[in-house]
N, C-alpha and C positions, 0 to 999 in steps of 0.2 A: 642269694641262691644263684644257682646256675639254668632255669629252666622253669618256667611258668607254672609248673604241674606240685613244684617243690612245696611250695607254702600249705596245696592240699594234703602231699602225703607227710606233712611233720603235723598233725591235727589229726592222723589215722595210727601215727607208733602207738604200739602198745609194750614194744622190747628194746632198749638201747644196749648193742654193743660198744662200750666205752673202751678206747685205747690206755693203757695206762702212764704211759708215757706222756705228759704235754697236757692230756686231757684230765686226769687224777691226779697227774703231781706238777710238780713246778717247771721238769723240764732243765734244772740247774745242777748239773750234773757236777759232783765235785769226787775228788779221791779222795776215799776218806782210811785206806787199809792198801798197803804194799804187805806181802805174804811171800818173803824167798824160802822155795822149797828146793834148792840145793846151799849144801854149806860152804859153797866159795860162792856168793852169789851175795848181796847189798841189797837193799829196799830198791837203794838209787839206781844199781845195773836192774833190776826188774822193770823200774819204770820206762827208763832209757830205752831198752829191749821193746819193750811195750808200745815208745812213741815212736820209734822205725815203723813200727808194723800199723802207723796209724795214718790216716791221709790228712793234710794240711791246710786241702780246703776251706776248712772250716762249715761245710755244710752238716758233715756229720757229731751229734753236740759227745756222745763217747769219745770219738777220736779226738777232739775239739779238748776236754778237758783231762785226759791223759797228755796230750802234749803240752798243754798249761801247766801241769804238775810237774814234769821233768824241769819243765825253765826255771818254776819255779825254787825246787832244792836246788839252786845253784850252778850248776854245771850243764851247759847244751847237751841239746839232742845227742847221740854218738850220729860223727861223720861216719860215712861210711858208703861205699860205689852203692847205689842201690842197681840192679841188676834188672830187677819186673817187681813192681809193687800193685798186687790187687786186692782192689778197694771191701769195704764190707759187703758182703751176699748174703741177703733172707735168706736163701736155702740151706748154705752152708754154715749158716750165724758165725762166720770168721773173714778176717783178713788175713793177708801174708803179704809178705815180702821176700826179694832174695838179694842176697847183697854178698858184697865179697870183703873178706876180711884184712888183716895186714897184710897176711904170707899170700893174697888174691886165692885162698880157698872159698867155694859159695858157704854161704850161711844162710838156713830157710828160718824164718822167726815167723810165729802165729799166732795168732789172740784171738780169743773169740769166746763162747759159752763153755760153760765146763764141760759139758756132754761133746760138744763137737771136737773139745782138743784132747779129751779122754779116749778118745775114740783112734787117736793117733799119737798119743802121749800118753800110755796107763798112768792113771795116778797110781798111785799109795794109798795104806789106811791111814796113814795120819796127812793126807791131803783132803779125803773125803771128812775128815773131823774138821775140819780146818775150814772146811769149805759148805759145812752146816752151821758151825757157828757162826759164817758173814754171813751166809744166809737167811738163816734164824732174825738177824738182825733189821732183817728190812734190805741190807745191801744189794746191789746186781753186782755181783763177782763175773770177771772175767779171768780166764785164764792165759798165760805165754806159754807155750812152748819154741824151743829150739835146738842148734845142732844142723849139721849136714843133713844136705835134705832127704835121706832117706834113714836120717836115723836123728829124730826127734824125740828128746825128751823135755818134761817137763822144768821150766824154769821156776815159776811163781804167780800167786792169784795177786788181782789187782782190783780192791772193792770201790762202789761209786757207792753212794748216798743223792739219791733222787725223792725228795721227804713229799709229802703229799701239800695238796696245796689247800690252803685254810679255806673255802669257802666249799669243795670237796663233797664235807659232809653235810651239809646244810642243804647242798644243792643236790643230792642222791636221793637225801628224805622228800626234798621238796617236789624232784619228779616221781614219788614211792603216793604220795598224796595226791597225784595227778594221775596215777592209775600207771602210769613205766614204769616195766620193772627193770633194773638195769646188772648186765655182767660185765665184768671184767675181763679183756681180752688182751695177753701180754706174750712176747716171746721167751719173759726174763723165767727164772725157776719158780716150781710151784709155791717153794715157801718165803720166798722172795715178794710174788704176787699175795699169797696169804697175808702177810705183816701188814703190807701197804692196806687191804683189804681190808682188816681187822682194823687199822687208824682211822679208815675213811668211813666205817659202820656199813659194810657192804659184809652181810652175813649170807652163808649159805655153803654147800660142798664144794669141792675141789673140782674138775672135771681130768678124769686118772691120763694120765699120759697116753698116746695113742690116737689110730682116727678117731676123729667126731660120729658120734652114732646117726645113724640115716633120719632121726627125728629126736629132736631135743624140747622139752620142754622150760618155758625159762626159769621153772623154780628149780629143777633137775641141780644145775649149778650155779652158783655165783660167780667161779674163778676159772678161767680157762688157760693156763700156763703152759709154755713152750710152745708158743701156737707158729706155724709155718703160714705166710700167706694163702696159701691153698688152702691151709686147714680154717682162714676166713669165710672163704667162699660157700664151704661145709657148711660151716657154724649157721650163717645166712640161710641157705638152702634147706637144713635141717630145720630149724625154727618157721621158717614159712607152708614145709611141710605139713606141720601145725596149725596150719591160719594163724599164726601173727602178721605181726605188720612189724622191718624190722627196721632200725637205722644203726648204721656201722661208722666205728670213727675209721679212718684210714691215713696212712702220710707218705708212703713209697709206691714204686711202680707195680709193685707187685701186689698191690692192696687193690689194684684198679676193679678186675674181677669182682670182687667182692660189695666194692663201694658201687656197681655199675647194678649188680645185681640184688641188693638190699633198697627198699622204699624208697628210704632216704638214705644216701650214700653223705657222709661229713667227713671231707677232708681237711686234716688239722690246718693250721696259719704256717707249718714250716714245711706241709706237705710238697712235694714233686707236680711239677706241671701236668703230667700224668694223671696223678692222683687225680690233681682238681676238677681236670675235664672229665674223667669220670664221676664227680660225685654229683650233687645233686645239691649241693649245700657248702661254701668252701668260710672257714671261720677267720675272722681275722684276729680274733683274739685267745690266745690258749686258756684253756678250762671247758667247765662245762655251761658257763653262763649262758654261751650263745646260742646252744642247744636247747635251755630250758627257754630263753625268748625266743625262741623260733617255733618251739610246738604251740607256745603259749599263741603267737598271733598265727597262728596253721589254724587254734581251734578258734579265734576271732574271727575268724575271715569267715570259717567253717559254718560258725552260729549265724552270723550276715548271711549265707546264703541259702542255708536250713530258715531263716526269719521270710526272706524274699520268695521260696520256694511253698510254705504254710502260707502266706499270705496271698500267693497265688491262688494254689488248691481252694482255700476258704471260698474268696471271694466269685469264684466260678463255681463249686457245691452251690451258694448260695444266689449268686443270681439267676443261674438257670432256669432252676426250681421255684426262686420269685418270680419270673416272668410269666412261668408256665401257672401259677398259681393267682396271679393278678388276672391274667386274662381269664381264668373260669368263673373268677370273685368278679368282674368288672361288664366283662362281655368286651372288651374293647383290650389292642396291646396298650401296657401301663407306660410304655416310654418311647417317643418319639424319637426319630433318628438324632435330630437338634440336641434332644437330653441326652440319650447315651453317649454322644460326643462329646458332650460338657463331661459325663460323666467319667469318659475314659482319659479325659486332661488334667481333671481333678486327681484320680486316681495311680497317673501315671506320676508325677510331682513328688506325692509321696512316694510312691514304690522305689523310686532315682535316691531318693533320702535313704532309702537303708542303707546304704552302700558306704555311707559314713555315720553311720551310726553306731555311738558304744557298744562295743558285744562283749558279754562274759564270755571268758575260756570257759570250759566245759572242764567236768572234773574227773573226765573219763576220755581216754580215747573215739574219735568221732568216726562215725563210719554209717553210710549213705541204706539205712532201713528203710527202703522205700515202702515196703505195707504198712511197718506202724505210722509213718507218717501221713499216707492216704486216709490212715483209718482217723486218726486226729482231726486232721484237717475235714473231713466228713462231720465229724461231731461237731466241730463248731461252726462250720456252715450252716448244719441243720439249726443250730440253734439262734444263728443271725437271722436264718429263714423264718425261723418263727415270729423274732420282733420285729421285721419287715413285715411280714403279713398282718401281724394284729393290729400293728401302726395304720396301713391302709384300709384295714376293715375298721378300726376305730372314726376315720375319716370318713369311712362310706355309710356307715351302718347308726354312727353318735352323731359325727359333726354333719351327715349331709351334703359332703361335697360333692359336684361336678366332675365329670373325668378329667377336664383341665385341671383344676383344683388338686384331684388324686392323682397324676401324675408329676404334680410339681413335689406333691406330699412324699410321694415315691421317690423323686429325684433328693430330696433333701435327708430323707431314709437312709437311701444305701452310702450316699457322702459319710453322714455322721456314721454311720454302723459300721464302713469301712476305717473311719478315722479311731473307730474303736477297739476296730480287728489287731492293726499294727502296732498299737500300743500294749494291747494283751499277748501279742504273738512274738515281742523283738524282745521278753525277757522269757525264761524257763522258769524262772520262780515266780513272784506276783513280781506283781506289772508295774511295783512302784520300787523294786529291791534295786533301779539304776537308772541313775536318769539317762533321760533320751538324748541322741543328739544334738547341737544345733542347727543343720541344714532340718532336720528330721521335724522339728518345734516348727521353723519358720514357713518349711513347706506344709505343717497341716496347718497353723494358722494362715497363712494363703488359700488354702482349697477350703476352711470352713470361711472366709469374708466374705470368698467370690460366691460358695453354694446358699449362703444364707443372704447377702446382698442382692444376688439374682432374683430368690423364692420371694425378698420384700416387695421389690422394684417391680416385679412381674416381667424382668428382662426377658424375653427369648422364653419364656413360661408364663401358666397364668398368678397371677399373685397373691401370696398369704399372709395370712397378720402378721407382727413378727411377735406376738405372744404365741402362737401357734406353731413356728420354726424356732424359737425357745424352748418350748414346749418337749419338741424332738428332739433338741438337743440336749437337754436335762436326762431323758429318757433314753438317750444313747450311752450317758454317762452312767448312768445305773446299771445300765444292760453290761457295759466292761468292764463293772465288779463283778455280777454275774457270771461273767464266758471268762473274765481272770478264774474264777474257782472251778470253773469246769474245765478249764484246758487244764489246772493242777492235778486236776485225779485222773484226766486221758494221759498225759503226759506221764506220770506215775503209774498208773495199770500198762502204759504199752512203750513203757522205759526210755522216751526221747528223754535224753539229758542236752 
């Protein structure tokens, strides 16, 4: 993560725009087929010309695969005087080289996407059929054109295979189960993208070529092919206009705008420094696993913050109303400043330990829905109020406690119900569905021990019998079961997950 807010953004993502290469596929490109489109050329010739128009820096996997395949054929890459080399440009989807032949004449070689090459060296009917056959097999097909700078002709086609990652299908299914809709975004042709999508279980329509619509729903299209870097930015904006929280994968400098615009910009492991600086998350390993882990961790962190928030709201509703009700009931302030300080100290230990508690990631993207959260806290706080008032009323009217003993009774009741509240709200399902964290249990035990010991020994308060303290603790435990049932009904009604 490149910024602190990224963990929260990961929890809220509901649409993932996944790059095909490296994220969904292995990014282990191999030259699978070479098809000469001129009678005077062999496969090795086409591959050699393509290698000349490829960078030798090793940073572009496509160029590296082509150069490696040319050398593996048993003859070196053609030795020609390079006059000018232009590396791959995502805007033109091509790279090119200007060389001098044996006679000193300039020869221009251009390698790139079939659509880009067709614009400068028109394809014949046979080329189109061969192109469809190769792309139908899921290959990434590049065209190579060459000749005098102003008289380029098609030389041939180079097909590269990039098989899907074995874990992509399972991880995409896991994302679906988490409420995250995934779409593929790639610069490859629609037919190639569709073949890969079918292999990894990504079902749905392919976005027609052309500009991205101003508003797009995730379910409209599952594949966006022939995409330029600026189209990624438009796609993010279009999804955000429909109220979605978007995660976008990217690797190039031209992807920086889309990565910055997305709530969760994801730079793949081989991304440029510009892309990494624009992203909120940088993957160290290829594939979707890092993204899935980040979303789970983000949701776990969100649930801890939600537990902290609910705990604070519930206790505020309960404590303020309890102080007022006890004043009416007894005619005295039910808590002295010393008892209030002790209550805050014991509560703070437990509250701080919530940050280390085990948290179950939610089954859907998270969001701060303040009104339902406040309503749920009010409901739970009112039930806590009824229990605390009932205990104090029993002490006054049944057991005949004086005001000093009532204050001690009120103190231990608030401490014990506070403990019950924490164990209830830390889990969105039944409170026993997950084991609390070690620090939470230790803090809880310490708080209970301090409160019980002070109440029984009469330290800083009037003493109560051990039996009375044990009865209040048992009552709080029983109350937690009732409160848990109320919580489940309230959360289900208010759609808090």
